[in-house]
C-alpha positions in Angstrom: 24.8 3.8 146.2 22.0 6.3 145.4 22.0 9.6 147.1 19.8 9.3 150.1 19.6 13.1 150.7 17.2 14.9 148.4 16.3 18.6 148.1 12.7 19.5 147.3 11.0 22.7 146.5 8.1 22.1 148.8 5.0 23.6 150.5 4.1 22.2 153.9 0.4 21.3 153.7 -0.1 19.5 157.1 1.6 18.6 160.3 0.4 16.0 162.7 1.9 14.1 165.7 2.4 10.3 165.5 1.5 8.1 168.6 5.3 8.1 169.5 5.3 11.9 169.7 7.1 12.6 166.5 5.8 15.0 163.9 4.7 13.9 160.4 4.6 16.5 157.6 2.8 16.3 154.4 4.7 18.1 151.7 3.6 19.0 148.2 6.6 18.8 145.8 7.0 19.5 142.2 9.1 16.4 141.8 7.2 13.6 143.5 3.9 15.1 144.6 2.7 14.5 148.1 5.2 13.0 150.4 5.2 12.3 154.1 8.3 12.9 156.2 9.1 12.4 159.7 10.4 15.4 161.8 12.3 14.3 164.9 13.2 16.5 167.7 11.5 17.9 170.8 9.4 21.0 171.3 12.3 23.2 171.5 13.8 22.1 168.2 14.3 25.1 165.9 13.5 22.9 162.9 10.3 21.8 164.5 9.2 25.3 165.2 9.9 26.5 161.7 8.3 23.5 159.8 4.6 24.6 160.0 1.8 24.3 157.6 1.6 26.8 154.8 5.4 27.4 154.6 7.1 27.3 151.3 10.7 26.1 151.7 13.7 24.2 150.3 13.3 20.9 152.2 16.4 18.5 152.5 14.9 15.0 153.0 16.9 11.8 154.0 15.4 8.5 152.7 16.1 5.4 154.6 15.8 2.4 152.2 15.9 -0.2 154.9 13.4 1.1 157.2 11.2 2.6 154.4 10.7 6.1 155.8 11.8 9.6 155.1 12.9 12.3 157.6 13.3 15.9 157.3 17.0 17.0 157.9 16.9 20.7 157.2 14.6 23.4 156.0 15.2 26.7 154.2 12.1 28.9 154.4 11.3 30.8 151.2 7.9 32.2 152.1 5.9 32.0 155.3 2.6 34.0 154.4 2.3 35.6 157.9 -1.0 37.3 156.8 -2.8 33.9 157.0 -2.4 33.9 160.8 -4.3 37.1 161.1 -7.6 35.9 159.8 -9.6 32.7 160.4 -11.1 32.9 157.1 -7.7 33.1 155.4 -6.4 30.1 157.4 -9.6 28.2 156.8 -9.1 28.7 153.0 -5.7 27.6 153.1 -6.8 24.4 154.9 -9.3 23.7 152.2 -6.6 24.0 149.7 -4.4 21.7 151.6 -7.1 19.1 152.0 -7.9 19.1 148.3 -4.3 18.7 147.3 -3.9 15.7 149.6 -7.2 14.0 148.9 -6.8 14.3 145.1 -3.2 13.1 145.2 -1.9 16.3 143.8 -4.7 16.8 141.3 -4.1 13.5 139.8 -0.4 13.9 139.4 -0.2 17.5 138.1 2.3 18.3 140.9 4.2 21.3 139.4 1.0 23.0 138.2 -0.8 22.4 141.5 2.2 23.7 143.5 2.2 26.9 141.5 -1.6 27.2 141.9 -1.3 26.7 145.7 1.5 29.2 146.0 -0.6 31.7 144.0 -3.6 31.2 146.3 -1.4 31.7 149.4 0.2 34.8 148.1 -3.2 36.2 147.2 -4.7 35.4 150.6 -1.7 36.8 152.5 -2.4 40.3 151.1 -6.3 40.0 150.6 -8.8 42.1 152.4 -11.3 40.1 154.4 -14.1 40.5 151.9 -11.9 39.2 149.1 -11.0 35.9 150.8 -13.9 33.8 149.6 -13.7 34.7 146.0 -10.1 33.8 145.8 -10.8 30.4 147.3 -13.5 29.8 144.8 -11.1 30.8 142.1 -8.7 28.2 143.4 -11.4 25.5 143.5 -12.5 26.1 140.0 -8.9 26.2 138.6 -8.0 22.9 140.5 -11.0 21.3 138.8 -9.6 22.5 135.5 -6.1 20.9 136.2 -8.0 17.6 136.8 -10.0 17.9 133.7 -13.2 18.0 135.8 -14.7 21.4 134.9 -18.1 20.7 133.4 -18.9 22.4 130.1 -21.6 25.1 130.3 -21.6 26.0 126.6 -23.9 23.1 125.6 -26.8 21.1 127.1 -25.5 17.8 128.3 -29.0 16.4 127.2 -30.0 17.9 123.9 -26.6 19.3 122.8 -27.9 22.8 122.0 -25.9 26.0 122.7 -26.8 27.4 126.1 -27.6 31.2 125.9 -29.7 33.8 127.7 -33.3 34.2 126.5 -34.4 37.6 125.3 -36.2 39.7 127.7 -35.2 37.7 130.9 -33.2 39.1 133.7 -29.5 38.3 133.8 -30.2 36.5 137.2 -32.8 34.1 135.7 -31.4 30.6 135.3 -30.2 29.7 131.8 -28.9 26.3 132.8 -29.0 23.9 135.7 -26.2 21.6 137.0 -27.6 18.2 137.5 -25.7 15.8 139.7 -27.8 13.0 138.2 -26.6 13.9 134.7 -23.2 15.0 135.9 -23.4 18.2 133.7 -25.3 21.3 132.7 -28.7 21.1 131.1 -30.9 23.7 129.6 -34.2 24.7 131.0 -36.1 22.9 128.3 -34.6 19.6 129.1 -35.7 19.7 132.8 -35.3 22.3 135.5 -33.6 20.2 138.0 -30.5 20.9 140.1 -28.8 24.2 140.9 -29.7 27.0 138.6 -27.2 29.5 137.3 -27.9 32.7 135.6 -25.9 34.8 132.9 -24.2 36.7 135.7 -23.2 33.5 137.4 -21.6 32.1 134.3 -19.8 35.4 133.6 -18.2 35.2 137.1 -17.3 31.6 136.8 -15.6 32.4 133.4 -13.6 35.2 135.1 -12.6 32.8 137.9 -11.2 30.5 135.4 -9.3 33.0 133.3 -8.1 35.5 135.8 -5.1 35.2 138.1 -6.2 34.5 141.7 -4.7 37.8 142.9 -6.7 39.7 140.3 -10.1 38.2 141.3 -12.0 41.2 142.5 -14.2 41.8 145.5 -17.5 40.1 145.8 -20.0 40.8 148.5 -20.6 37.8 150.8 -24.1 36.4 150.5 -24.8 37.7 147.0 -26.8 35.4 144.9 -23.8 35.0 142.5 -21.6 33.8 145.3 -24.2 31.6 146.9 -24.8 29.7 143.7 -21.1 29.3 142.8 -20.3 28.3 146.3 -22.8 25.5 146.2 -21.6 24.3 142.8 -17.8 24.4 143.5 -18.1 22.8 146.9 -20.1 20.0 145.5 -17.7 19.5 142.5 -14.6 19.6 144.7 -16.2 17.0 147.2 -16.8 14.8 144.1 -13.3 15.3 142.9 -11.9 14.2 146.2 -14.1 11.1 146.2 -15.2 11.6 149.7 -15.9 14.2 152.4 -13.7 17.3 152.6 -13.8 17.9 156.2 -12.6 21.5 155.9 -15.7 22.3 153.7 -17.9 21.2 156.6 -16.8 24.2 158.5 -18.2 27.6 157.5 -15.9 30.5 158.6 -18.9 32.7 158.8 -20.0 30.9 162.0 -16.8 32.3 163.6 -16.5 35.6 161.9 -20.2 36.4 162.3 -20.6 37.6 158.7 -23.9 35.7 158.1 
């Protein structure tokens, strides 16, 4: 008889209540990706109170082959990221992360890599100053697109194939390429200036988001042109990767924090 109790290194992404009043947890595991488990017990259950979103833990899960469901038997908390609860922007960023992980089915099966990336984001958010939060989320979005192989190539024009580079004498903020949803890629100005324009500064920042560790992504002034352009691009590409609406991206934390 196969062992029905398994231990997972897991990150709790979501908790919701079933019509019967039981809690259903969505876990990101390195072994099996996204799994849903039932959590039984009343409101006073210590297990129920500790099993909350954005907690990294060793999860002991029992599988019932007859009733075809999994239930959480025990949980050993490894990291709880208490700093997330102190900031709406941090908690919102973690919610974006969770929804992307769930909607993309663990970035198309790259469970271990995604789990490591999610933990890196949560650790960075936990200690981040408020003005650093958004740039760290953007770094996560760009890196997650890389895991799925969906980062568009900005080195060459998708139409003519020429290498894209700044023109002499033009400001660094001037667009040197345009992301075109119709073409599903970047095009040079000579091939039609449609879509979202990015300048050399934008490309430099995007490159740093892809290569630097999330915790090392520096401060960026909210509302700067760089961040506005990259926000629009990465939100669009993330929605596309999820093949549907990401509800968390419909909510702008600035509406609550008053930073606009």
